[in-house]
N, C-alpha and C positions, 0 to 999 in steps of 0.2 A: 504494499499500500504506499503511495508516494505522499509527500508532504501536503500537496494540494487536496488530495482525496481525504486525508486526516482533517485538514482544516475545514473541508466542506462537511464532513460528518460532525465535527465539533460545532459547526454553525447550526446544524439541524438539531443537535442535542441541547446546546447551551444558548444558542443565538436567537432562537425563536421567542424564548421568554423575554430576552433583552429587547428584541425588535418590537415587541408588543408594548413596551413602555413609551411614554411620550418621548418626543425627540430629545428633551432635556430631562435629566433625572437628578435626584439629590445624591449627596454623598452616602447616606444610609442605604439607599437603593443599590448602590454599587459596591458595598462592602468596605467603605473607607473606615478608618479607625481614628481615634483621638490622637493627641500628641504622643509620640513615642517616648520610652523612658530615657531619661538623660544618660549620657555616657558615664560609665563607672571609672573611666581612665582619669588619671590626675592631669593637671595642665601640662607638666613636663612630659608625660607619656603621649598626650595629644600632639604636642609640639614635635616630638620625635617621630610619631607615626605619620603626621600629615604635613608638618613644616609650618613655618610662620614667616612674617616679615620683620624687618628691623623696627625696633622700638621708636626709631626717629622718623619712620614713614607713617604719616597720619591720615593719608587720603581716605575718605569714607563716603558712603552714599547718605543723602539727607532726605528726609521725608517731605513730600510736597502734597499739600491738600488744597487745591485750588477751589475755594468757595464751597467746599463740601462738608465744613464742620469737622468735628472730631471723627477720625477714621478708627474703625475697629481693627484689632490686631488679629493676626493669624495664629495658629496653634503653636508656632515657633517663637512668638513674642516679637514678630517683625511686622512692619506695615506693608500695605500693598500698593503704595506709590513711592518709589525710591528712585533718585536720580544719580546718574554717574558723575564723578568728579572730573570732567573733561579738562579742567585747568591743570590738573596734575598728571594727565595721560602722557604717555610716550609711545611712539609707534602708532600701530593701528588696532591692536588687539586689546579688548577690554577683559581684564581678569574676571573669572566667574563671580568672585566675591564682590565686585564693583559693578556688575552688570545691572542696568536699570530694571526696575520692576513696575509694571502697571497693571492694574486690575480693576474690578468693579467694587464699589463700596459694599462692605459687609461680607465679602467672600472669604472662604477659608482655604488655605493651601491644602489640597488633598495629601494624605499620608498613604501613598499607594505601594502596596507589596508587588513588585514587579513579577513575582511568581504567580500572582493571581490576576494580573492585568491582562485584558483581551483587547485586541483591535478588530472591530467588525468592518467589513466592507460589504455593502449590500445595496439594494435599490434596483436600478436598471443595469444589472449585470447578469451574465450567464451562469455564474458560479458564486453565490454568496458565500463568503469566507470568514473565518474567525481565527485570528493569529494569537499565539502566545508570544511573549517577548523573545524567546529562544528562536522561534520560527521567523520572526521579523529579522533577527540578526543573521539568519542563514542566507539571506539575500545578498547579492553583491552590494557593497557599501561605497559611499563617496564621502570625501571630506572637502568642504568648500568654506571659504571665508565670505561671510555676508554680514551686513549690518541689519538691525531691526530698529525701527523708529516709531514711537507713539505719534498719532496724529495731533495730539495737543502739544507737541514739542515746538513751541515758537516763543520768540521773545516778546516781552511786554515792558513798558516803561518802568514798572517797579522792580524788575529783576536786578539783582546786585552783581551776580557772577555768571559766568558762562554755564555753570552747573545749573543755576536757576533757569537760564534762558534756553538751554539746548541739551540738558542732561538726560532727556528721555530718549536717548539713542545710545546704542552700544554696538560693538563688532566683535564677532567671534569666529572661530573655525568650528563649523557644525559638521557632525558625522552621522550618517544614517543611510536610509534606503530611499532611492528615488521614488516619489509617489507613483510615477507612471508604471513602475515595475508591479506594484501591488494592483493597480487598476487593470493592467494587462492580464495578470494572472486571473482576476475576477471576470474578465471579459466584458468590456463596456459595451452596452447595446446601442444599436443605431437610434439616433434621435436624442440621445443624452447630451446635455449641454452644461450642467452645473454639478458641483460636488458640494454637499453640505458637510462641513467638518464640525464635529462635536467633542468637547472636552468633558472631563469627569468632575469638574468643580461644581459648586452648588449655586451657580448664578448664571444659568443660561449661556454657557460658553460655546455658542455655534456661530458659524459664519458661512455665507455663500461664496463659493470660489468658482470662477469660469473654468469649465473643463479644459479649455485650451491651455490655461495657466497651469492647471493640475498636471497635465500631461507634458509640460515644458520643462520647468526647472524646480518644482517643489520637492521638498525632502522631509521624509519622515524621520526626524532626528532623535537619537538616543544619546549622542555624545556632544559635548560642548568643551572646546579647548582641551581635548585629551582625556576628559573624565566624563562620567555620566552627567547628563543635564541636571542642574540643581533643582530642588523641589519648587522654588519660586519661579523658575523658568520652565517648568513643565514636566518634570520626572514622572514616569519613565520615557514618555514619548511626547515630542512636540512637533507640530507640523510647521515647517519653515517655508514661507511663501515669499521669496526674495522680491524686494522692490515695492511691495504693497504695504499699506500702513500695518502697524504691528498687530492689530486686532485679528488680522487674517491668519497670523501664525498661532493657531489655536494650541493652548497648552493642555497637557495632561490628555492627549488625543486618545479617544476610545471608540469613535465611530465615524465612518465615511459613507455618506449616502449618495449614491449617484442618481440624478434626476434630470428631468427635461425642462425645469423651470426654476427661476430665481425665487428663493425663499426670503421673505422679509422677516428674518430672525430678530431676536432682541437686540444683538449687536449691530446688525444691518440697519434696523430702525434708528438706533442711536446715532448712526453716522450719516445716513442718507434718508431724505424724506420722499424721494422719487421711487416709484415702483417700476419705472422703465429700466429693464436690465441693461439696455444700451447706454443709458445715461450713467448708470452705477458703474459699469465697466470702464467708461470713459474717465471716471474720476479715481480709479483705483491706483494708478501708478504715481509714485511720489517723484516730484521734480528735483532738479539739482539744487544742492544746498552746501553751504560751507560756514564755518565759524572760526575766527581767530581765537586760540586758546591761550596765547601769550603774545603781547601783553593784553590782559582782559580784566573785566571788572573785579574789583577787590584787590588787585595786585598793584605794586608800586615799584617803579624803576628807581634805583638808588641814586641816579644822576646821569647827566649827559654821557654818551658814549656809544659803543657798538653793541648792537643787540640782534637777535634772530627773532623776527616775527614768525610765528608758526601757528598751524591750526589743522583742521580736519575738513575734508570735503567728501560728499557722497551723493548718489543719485539712484533712484529706482529705475532710471531709464538705461542704466549700464555703466560702464567705466567712465571715470573722470578723465578728461583729456587736456584740461587747462585750468589753471587757478591764477587769479589776478589779485594784487593787493594795492589799495590806495591808502596814502597817509594824509590826504588833504580832503577827506569827506566825499570822495567820488569824483573829484574834478579831473584827476589824472590816474591812470592805472599802470602798474608794472607787472610783468609776468613773474610769478613765484616759481620756485623749483619744486618738483615732486621729490619727496624725501622718503618714499616707501614703494614697495611693490604696488602695482596697480591691478586691482581685481574688479570684476564686474559686480556692481551693487554691493560695494564694500566701502569702508571708510579708506580715505587716502590722505596720507600726511603731506603737508606742503610747508615751504618755509621761504624766507627771504631775508638776506642780511640788510641791516639798516642802521645808519648812524643817526642817533637822536641828538639834536643840539640844545634841548631844553625848553623848546617852545611847545605851545598847545598844538595838538593834532587830533584828527578824527580818523581812526584806523577802520578799514573795511576789507572784506574779502568777497570775491564772487567767483563761481566756477562754471565750467562748461562741460557737459557730458558727451559721450560718444554720438549721440543723436543730434548734437549741435545746439541743444537746449541751454540757455544762459540763465543763471540765477537772477531773479528780478529784484529791483530796488523796491523799497516800501511803496513808493508812489506807483510803480508799475504794477505791483501786486493789487493795490487798492483799486485800480482801475478795472481789474478782472473780478475781484471778490469784495463785495460790501460786507461790513461787519456782521449783518444778520445772516449771511450765507456762508460764513467762513467754516461753519461746521462741516460742509461738504467739500471744503478746500484741503490743500496740503500746504500750510503756510511756510514758505521757504524763502522769504524775503531776506535781504542783506541786513546783517546785524552790525551797527556801528558802535565802536568803543571811543569814548572821549578821553584822550590823554592830557592831563593838566601839566602846567609848567612845574609843578612840584613832583611830577612822576606818578601821581595817583591816577588810576584808570577807573572810569565809571561808565554806566549805561548811556549810550549816546542817543537813544530814541527819545524824541520829544513827546 
Protein backbone atom coordinates (compact mmCIF):
# COMPACT_ATOMS: atom_id res chain seq x y z
CA UNK A 1 0.00 0.00 0.00
CA UNK A 2 1.60 3.34 -1.05
CA UNK A 3 1.63 6.57 0.94
CA UNK A 4 -1.17 8.18 -1.05
CA UNK A 5 -3.47 5.18 -0.57
CA UNK A 6 -2.75 5.25 3.18
CA UNK A 7 -3.50 8.98 3.21
CA UNK A 8 -6.73 8.43 1.30
CA UNK A 9 -7.87 5.71 3.70
CA UNK A 10 -6.98 7.86 6.68
CA UNK A 11 -9.05 10.65 5.15
CA UNK A 12 -12.02 8.30 4.90
CA UNK A 13 -11.54 7.14 8.48
CA UNK A 14 -10.53 10.34 10.30
CA UNK A 15 -11.22 13.11 7.83
CA UNK A 16 -14.94 12.75 7.26
CA UNK A 17 -15.68 13.68 10.84
CA UNK A 18 -13.35 16.65 10.55
CA UNK A 19 -14.83 17.72 7.23
CA UNK A 20 -18.31 17.70 8.71
CA UNK A 21 -17.30 20.44 11.15
CA UNK A 22 -17.69 24.12 10.20
CA UNK A 23 -14.85 25.53 8.14
CA UNK A 24 -13.52 27.10 11.33
CA UNK A 25 -13.21 25.05 14.50
CA UNK A 26 -12.13 25.83 18.03
CA UNK A 27 -9.02 24.57 19.73
CA UNK A 28 -11.00 22.19 21.90
CA UNK A 29 -12.53 20.65 18.80
CA UNK A 30 -9.07 19.99 17.44
CA UNK A 31 -7.50 18.46 20.51
CA UNK A 32 -5.38 21.43 21.62
CA UNK A 33 -4.09 21.58 25.17
CA UNK A 34 -3.27 24.32 27.60
CA UNK A 35 0.18 25.72 28.29
CA UNK A 36 2.81 22.97 28.50
CA UNK A 37 4.69 22.39 31.70
CA UNK A 38 7.69 24.65 32.19
CA UNK A 39 11.11 23.19 31.44
CA UNK A 40 12.75 21.57 34.43
CA UNK A 41 16.20 22.57 33.20
CA UNK A 42 18.16 25.24 35.03
CA UNK A 43 19.09 28.49 33.20
CA UNK A 44 22.65 27.20 32.75
CA UNK A 45 21.38 23.94 31.27
CA UNK A 46 19.09 25.82 28.89
CA UNK A 47 21.96 28.07 27.78
CA UNK A 48 24.18 25.06 27.16
CA UNK A 49 21.48 23.14 25.28
CA UNK A 50 20.18 25.93 23.05
CA UNK A 51 22.61 28.81 23.27
CA UNK A 52 22.12 32.48 24.00
CA UNK A 53 23.28 35.93 23.02
CA UNK A 54 25.70 38.33 24.65
CA UNK A 55 24.36 40.22 27.64
CA UNK A 56 25.38 43.38 25.81
CA UNK A 57 22.94 42.69 22.95
CA UNK A 58 19.53 44.03 23.95
CA UNK A 59 17.46 44.03 20.74
CA UNK A 60 13.93 42.95 21.47
CA UNK A 61 10.44 42.92 20.02
CA UNK A 62 7.94 45.42 21.36
CA UNK A 63 4.20 45.15 21.76
CA UNK A 64 2.04 47.29 19.51
CA UNK A 65 -1.66 47.69 20.17
CA UNK A 66 -2.97 50.22 17.63
CA UNK A 67 -6.25 51.49 19.03
CA UNK A 68 -7.28 48.07 20.29
CA UNK A 69 -7.08 48.56 24.05
CA UNK A 70 -5.42 45.99 26.27
CA UNK A 71 -4.48 42.83 24.38
CA UNK A 72 -5.01 39.41 25.90
CA UNK A 73 -1.94 37.28 26.38
CA UNK A 74 -1.36 33.90 24.85
CA UNK A 75 -0.64 30.74 26.91
CA UNK A 76 3.11 31.42 26.82
CA UNK A 77 2.73 34.85 28.42
CA UNK A 78 3.44 36.67 25.16
CA UNK A 79 1.35 39.13 23.18
CA UNK A 80 0.07 38.63 19.66
CA UNK A 81 1.24 41.95 18.18
CA UNK A 82 5.03 42.17 18.33
CA UNK A 83 7.33 44.17 16.06
CA UNK A 84 10.85 43.43 14.83
CA UNK A 85 13.66 45.81 15.89
CA UNK A 86 14.73 46.71 12.35
CA UNK A 87 17.01 49.48 13.66
CA UNK A 88 19.29 46.82 15.15
CA UNK A 89 19.17 44.37 12.23
CA UNK A 90 22.17 43.38 10.15
CA UNK A 91 22.01 41.54 6.85
CA UNK A 92 18.58 40.39 5.69
CA UNK A 93 17.65 37.41 7.90
CA UNK A 94 15.48 38.01 10.96
CA UNK A 95 16.27 35.67 13.88
CA UNK A 96 13.30 33.53 14.87
CA UNK A 97 13.23 35.08 18.32
CA UNK A 98 12.83 38.56 16.78
CA UNK A 99 10.40 37.71 13.97
CA UNK A 100 7.33 39.92 14.12
CA UNK A 101 4.03 38.47 15.28
CA UNK A 102 0.59 39.64 14.18
CA UNK A 103 -2.69 38.04 15.13
CA UNK A 104 -6.29 38.74 15.99
CA UNK A 105 -7.35 40.14 19.34
CA UNK A 106 -8.08 37.43 21.87
CA UNK A 107 -6.60 34.47 20.03
CA UNK A 108 -4.46 31.88 21.78
CA UNK A 109 -1.32 30.32 20.33
CA UNK A 110 -2.26 26.66 19.76
CA UNK A 111 -0.12 24.13 21.61
CA UNK A 112 -0.07 21.47 18.89
CA UNK A 113 1.42 18.01 19.25
CA UNK A 114 3.00 17.36 15.82
CA UNK A 115 2.37 13.63 16.24
CA UNK A 116 -1.37 14.31 16.34
CA UNK A 117 -1.51 17.10 13.77
CA UNK A 118 -3.13 16.40 10.41
CA UNK A 119 -3.28 18.35 7.16
CA UNK A 120 -6.42 17.77 5.13
CA UNK A 121 -6.64 18.43 1.39
CA UNK A 122 -10.17 18.10 0.04
CA UNK A 123 -12.93 19.83 -1.93
CA UNK A 124 -12.67 19.81 -5.72
CA UNK A 125 -10.02 17.10 -5.85
CA UNK A 126 -9.99 13.54 -7.19
CA UNK A 127 -8.46 12.05 -4.06
CA UNK A 128 -9.20 13.73 -0.70
CA UNK A 129 -6.13 13.21 1.47
CA UNK A 130 -5.13 13.50 5.11
CA UNK A 131 -1.41 13.83 5.87
CA UNK A 132 0.54 13.30 9.08
CA UNK A 133 3.57 15.50 9.67
CA UNK A 134 5.86 12.59 8.83
CA UNK A 135 4.10 12.15 5.49
CA UNK A 136 4.36 15.85 4.67
CA UNK A 137 8.10 15.68 5.31
CA UNK A 138 8.51 12.75 2.90
CA UNK A 139 7.80 15.04 -0.02
CA UNK A 140 10.74 16.79 -1.72
CA UNK A 141 11.50 19.94 0.28
CA UNK A 142 12.63 23.41 -0.71
CA UNK A 143 14.35 26.15 1.28
CA UNK A 144 13.67 29.73 0.19
CA UNK A 145 14.30 33.16 1.63
CA UNK A 146 11.15 35.29 1.73
CA UNK A 147 9.80 38.20 3.71
CA UNK A 148 6.38 38.37 5.36
CA UNK A 149 4.70 41.72 6.01
CA UNK A 150 1.50 42.67 7.79
CA UNK A 151 -0.76 44.97 5.80
CA UNK A 152 -0.90 47.38 8.75
CA UNK A 153 2.86 47.92 8.48
CA UNK A 154 3.11 51.59 7.56
CA UNK A 155 4.42 54.78 9.10
CA UNK A 156 2.32 57.32 10.97
CA UNK A 157 3.32 60.75 12.32
CA UNK A 158 3.34 59.49 15.90
CA UNK A 159 5.86 56.71 15.29
CA UNK A 160 9.19 57.31 17.03
CA UNK A 161 11.40 54.57 15.56
CA UNK A 162 11.66 52.41 12.45
CA UNK A 163 10.48 49.54 14.65
CA UNK A 164 7.27 51.47 15.28
CA UNK A 165 6.89 52.51 11.65
CA UNK A 166 7.90 49.34 9.82
CA UNK A 167 8.53 46.56 12.35
CA UNK A 168 5.70 44.35 11.15
CA UNK A 169 7.92 42.73 8.53
CA UNK A 170 10.59 40.06 8.85
CA UNK A 171 12.60 37.87 6.51
CA UNK A 172 13.55 34.24 7.02
CA UNK A 173 14.68 31.09 5.25
CA UNK A 174 11.58 28.92 5.08
CA UNK A 175 11.77 25.17 4.49
CA UNK A 176 8.87 22.97 3.44
CA UNK A 177 6.94 21.32 0.65
CA UNK A 178 5.68 23.23 -2.39
CA UNK A 179 1.90 23.48 -2.06
CA UNK A 180 1.61 22.50 -5.72
CA UNK A 181 2.97 19.01 -4.94
CA UNK A 182 0.26 18.32 -2.39
CA UNK A 183 -2.46 19.66 -4.67
CA UNK A 184 -1.21 17.59 -7.59
CA UNK A 185 -1.21 14.45 -5.43
CA UNK A 186 -4.83 15.14 -4.55
CA UNK A 187 -5.69 15.83 -8.20
CA UNK A 188 -7.24 19.29 -8.65
CA UNK A 189 -10.44 19.05 -10.67
CA UNK A 190 -11.32 21.10 -13.72
CA UNK A 191 -13.09 24.34 -12.88
CA UNK A 192 -11.35 24.86 -9.53
CA UNK A 193 -10.00 28.38 -9.08
CA UNK A 194 -9.48 29.03 -5.34
CA UNK A 195 -7.95 27.35 -2.29
CA UNK A 196 -9.31 28.10 1.17
CA UNK A 197 -6.54 27.73 3.76
CA UNK A 198 -7.54 27.18 7.38
CA UNK A 199 -5.50 27.32 10.56
CA UNK A 200 -6.05 25.58 13.88
CA UNK A 201 -6.35 28.69 16.06
CA UNK A 202 -9.49 29.77 17.80
CA UNK A 203 -10.28 32.86 15.76
CA UNK A 204 -11.28 32.01 12.20
CA UNK A 205 -7.83 31.70 10.65
CA UNK A 206 -9.00 31.19 7.07
CA UNK A 207 -8.11 32.90 3.82
CA UNK A 208 -9.03 32.59 0.15
CA UNK A 209 -6.02 32.18 -2.14
CA UNK A 210 -6.15 32.12 -5.96
CA UNK A 211 -5.40 28.63 -7.27
CA UNK A 212 -2.89 30.07 -9.74
CA UNK A 213 -0.87 31.48 -6.84
CA UNK A 214 -1.21 28.24 -4.87
CA UNK A 215 0.24 26.29 -7.81
CA UNK A 216 3.02 28.82 -8.37
CA UNK A 217 5.30 29.50 -5.40
CA UNK A 218 3.42 28.77 -2.17
CA UNK A 219 5.17 26.65 0.43
CA UNK A 220 3.78 24.48 3.23
CA UNK A 221 6.56 25.32 5.67
CA UNK A 222 7.66 23.36 8.72
CA UNK A 223 11.11 24.96 9.03
CA UNK A 224 12.23 28.52 9.75
CA UNK A 225 15.90 29.50 9.72
CA UNK A 226 17.08 25.94 10.20
CA UNK A 227 14.74 24.90 13.03
CA UNK A 228 11.04 24.07 13.37
CA UNK A 229 8.71 27.02 12.88
CA UNK A 230 8.16 28.77 16.22
CA UNK A 231 4.69 28.39 17.84
CA UNK A 232 3.85 32.07 17.40
CA UNK A 233 4.63 31.75 13.71
CA UNK A 234 2.62 28.62 13.01
CA UNK A 235 4.17 25.42 14.42
CA UNK A 236 4.02 22.76 13.14
CA UNK A 237 2.89 23.95 9.66
CA UNK A 238 2.58 27.40 8.17
CA UNK A 239 1.42 28.23 4.69
CA UNK A 240 3.84 30.69 3.09
CA UNK A 241 2.32 32.81 0.31
CA UNK A 242 5.21 34.96 -0.97
CA UNK A 243 4.48 38.57 -1.86
CA UNK A 244 0.93 38.72 -0.56
CA UNK A 245 -0.02 40.40 2.70
CA UNK A 246 0.92 38.35 5.74
CA UNK A 247 -2.61 37.21 6.62
CA UNK A 248 -2.52 34.96 3.52
CA UNK A 249 0.32 32.96 5.09
CA UNK A 250 -2.03 31.02 7.37
CA UNK A 251 -0.46 29.74 10.58
CA UNK A 252 -1.03 26.32 12.19
CA UNK A 253 -2.24 25.06 8.80
CA UNK A 254 -4.71 22.18 9.13
CA UNK A 255 -6.97 22.25 6.08
CA UNK A 256 -6.87 23.16 2.39
CA UNK A 257 -10.22 23.25 0.60
CA UNK A 258 -10.12 23.45 -3.20
CA UNK A 259 -13.16 25.27 -4.60
CA UNK A 260 -14.45 27.09 -7.65
CA UNK A 261 -15.36 30.34 -5.92
CA UNK A 262 -13.95 33.04 -3.70
CA UNK A 263 -14.99 32.74 -0.04
CA UNK A 264 -15.52 35.93 1.95
CA UNK A 265 -13.98 34.50 5.11
CA UNK A 266 -13.56 36.44 8.34
CA UNK A 267 -10.03 37.44 7.35
CA UNK A 268 -10.99 38.34 3.80
CA UNK A 269 -13.91 40.43 5.02
CA UNK A 270 -11.60 42.28 7.35
CA UNK A 271 -9.29 43.16 4.46
CA UNK A 272 -11.58 43.77 1.50
CA UNK A 273 -15.15 44.97 1.23
CA UNK A 274 -15.56 43.92 -2.40
CA UNK A 275 -16.86 40.44 -3.18
CA UNK A 276 -15.62 40.67 -6.78
CA UNK A 277 -12.74 38.14 -6.88
CA UNK A 278 -11.10 40.01 -9.76
CA UNK A 279 -10.84 43.14 -7.62
CA UNK A 280 -9.64 41.10 -4.66
CA UNK A 281 -6.87 39.44 -6.68
CA UNK A 282 -5.77 42.78 -8.12
CA UNK A 283 -5.14 44.08 -4.61
CA UNK A 284 -3.26 41.05 -3.30
CA UNK A 285 0.37 41.70 -4.33
CA UNK A 286 2.37 44.09 -2.16
CA UNK A 287 4.26 46.87 -3.93
CA UNK A 288 7.93 47.88 -3.59
CA UNK A 289 8.94 49.32 -0.24
CA UNK A 290 12.08 50.40 1.58
CA UNK A 291 13.08 51.94 4.90
CA UNK A 292 16.29 53.49 6.17
CA UNK A 293 17.28 51.71 9.38
CA UNK A 294 20.33 53.89 10.13
CA UNK A 295 20.22 56.77 10.81
CA UNK A 296 16.58 56.45 11.84
CA UNK A 297 14.18 57.61 14.53
CA UNK A 298 15.45 57.51 18.10
CA UNK A 299 19.11 57.32 17.03
CA UNK A 300 21.67 60.13 17.32
CA UNK A 301 24.84 60.77 15.35
CA UNK A 302 27.67 61.74 17.73
CA UNK A 303 28.96 64.46 15.43
CA UNK A 304 29.88 65.42 11.85
CA UNK A 305 31.83 62.83 9.91
CA UNK A 306 31.64 59.78 7.69
CA UNK A 307 28.63 57.45 8.03
CA UNK A 308 26.95 54.60 6.19
CA UNK A 309 23.26 55.13 5.47
CA UNK A 310 21.71 51.69 5.39
CA UNK A 311 18.31 50.04 5.22
CA UNK A 312 16.10 47.31 3.80
CA UNK A 313 14.04 47.07 0.63
CA UNK A 314 11.49 44.47 -0.51
CA UNK A 315 8.64 43.89 -2.93
CA UNK A 316 5.87 41.38 -3.47
CA UNK A 317 6.44 41.87 -7.19
CA UNK A 318 9.81 40.13 -7.22
CA UNK A 319 13.46 41.03 -6.71
CA UNK A 320 14.71 44.51 -5.86
CA UNK A 321 16.65 45.96 -8.79
CA UNK A 322 17.50 49.46 -7.58
CA UNK A 323 17.54 51.54 -4.41
CA UNK A 324 18.03 55.30 -4.26
CA UNK A 325 18.74 57.58 -1.31
CA UNK A 326 17.99 61.27 -0.88
CA UNK A 327 19.52 63.44 1.84
CA UNK A 328 17.57 66.58 0.90
CA UNK A 329 13.97 65.46 1.27
CA UNK A 330 13.58 64.04 -2.24
CA UNK A 331 14.94 66.93 -4.28
CA UNK A 332 17.86 64.84 -5.55
CA UNK A 333 18.56 61.11 -5.50
CA UNK A 334 21.69 58.98 -5.58
CA UNK A 335 21.97 55.26 -6.26
CA UNK A 336 22.65 53.15 -3.20
CA UNK A 337 24.71 49.97 -3.30
CA UNK A 338 23.17 46.54 -2.74
CA UNK A 339 24.85 45.04 0.32
CA UNK A 340 23.34 41.55 0.28
CA UNK A 341 22.38 38.71 -2.01
CA UNK A 342 19.20 39.58 -3.91
CA UNK A 343 16.33 37.11 -3.62
CA UNK A 344 12.85 37.33 -5.06
CA UNK A 345 10.25 38.58 -2.61
CA UNK A 346 12.80 38.99 0.17
CA UNK A 347 14.46 41.73 2.15
CA UNK A 348 17.45 43.29 0.40
CA UNK A 349 20.09 45.23 2.31
CA UNK A 350 21.29 48.51 0.80
CA UNK A 351 23.78 51.17 1.83
CA UNK A 352 25.48 54.40 0.79
CA UNK A 353 28.58 56.15 2.22
CA UNK A 354 27.80 59.69 3.35
CA UNK A 355 29.74 62.57 4.88
CA UNK A 356 27.56 64.55 7.26
CA UNK A 357 28.59 68.15 7.80
CA UNK A 358 26.41 68.81 10.82
CA UNK A 359 23.48 70.51 9.11
CA UNK A 360 19.81 69.52 9.07
CA UNK A 361 18.79 66.92 6.47
CA UNK A 362 15.77 64.83 5.53
CA UNK A 363 16.79 61.26 4.67
CA UNK A 364 14.65 59.12 2.38
CA UNK A 365 14.95 55.91 0.37
CA UNK A 366 12.97 54.53 -2.54
CA UNK A 367 13.28 51.24 -4.41
CA UNK A 368 12.41 49.75 -7.77
CA UNK A 369 11.56 46.08 -8.29
CA UNK A 370 12.10 43.75 -11.24
CA UNK A 371 8.73 44.72 -12.74
CA UNK A 372 9.82 48.34 -12.89
CA UNK A 373 7.48 49.41 -10.07
CA UNK A 374 8.84 52.39 -8.11
CA UNK A 375 8.07 53.04 -4.46
CA UNK A 376 5.72 56.05 -4.32
CA UNK A 377 6.01 59.23 -2.30
CA UNK A 378 3.35 60.05 0.28
CA UNK A 379 1.72 62.45 -2.19
CA UNK A 380 1.73 59.89 -4.99
CA UNK A 381 0.24 57.25 -2.71
CA UNK A 382 -2.48 59.62 -1.47
CA UNK A 383 -3.59 60.28 -5.04
CA UNK A 384 -4.39 56.59 -5.43
CA UNK A 385 -5.70 55.77 -1.97
CA UNK A 386 -7.82 58.01 0.19
CA UNK A 387 -7.71 57.52 3.98
CA UNK A 388 -11.10 55.77 4.03
CA UNK A 389 -9.96 53.18 1.48
CA UNK A 390 -6.48 52.42 2.79
CA UNK A 391 -7.73 49.21 4.37
CA UNK A 392 -7.71 47.74 0.87
CA UNK A 393 -4.30 49.18 0.00
CA UNK A 394 -0.74 48.18 0.79
CA UNK A 395 0.75 51.41 2.20
CA UNK A 396 4.28 51.44 0.79
CA UNK A 397 5.01 55.16 0.62
CA UNK A 398 8.45 56.62 1.29
CA UNK A 399 9.33 57.14 4.95
CA UNK A 400 11.33 60.35 5.69
CA UNK A 401 13.67 60.79 8.66
CA UNK A 402 14.56 64.30 9.85
CA UNK A 403 18.18 64.63 10.98
CA UNK A 404 18.73 67.64 13.22
CA UNK A 405 21.91 69.69 13.53
CA UNK A 406 22.43 68.06 16.93
CA UNK A 407 22.52 64.61 15.29
CA UNK A 408 19.15 63.50 16.63
CA UNK A 409 16.83 61.69 14.20
CA UNK A 410 13.06 61.86 14.31
CA UNK A 411 10.00 61.03 12.19
CA UNK A 412 9.82 63.33 9.18
CA UNK A 413 6.12 62.82 8.41
CA UNK A 414 4.10 65.97 8.95
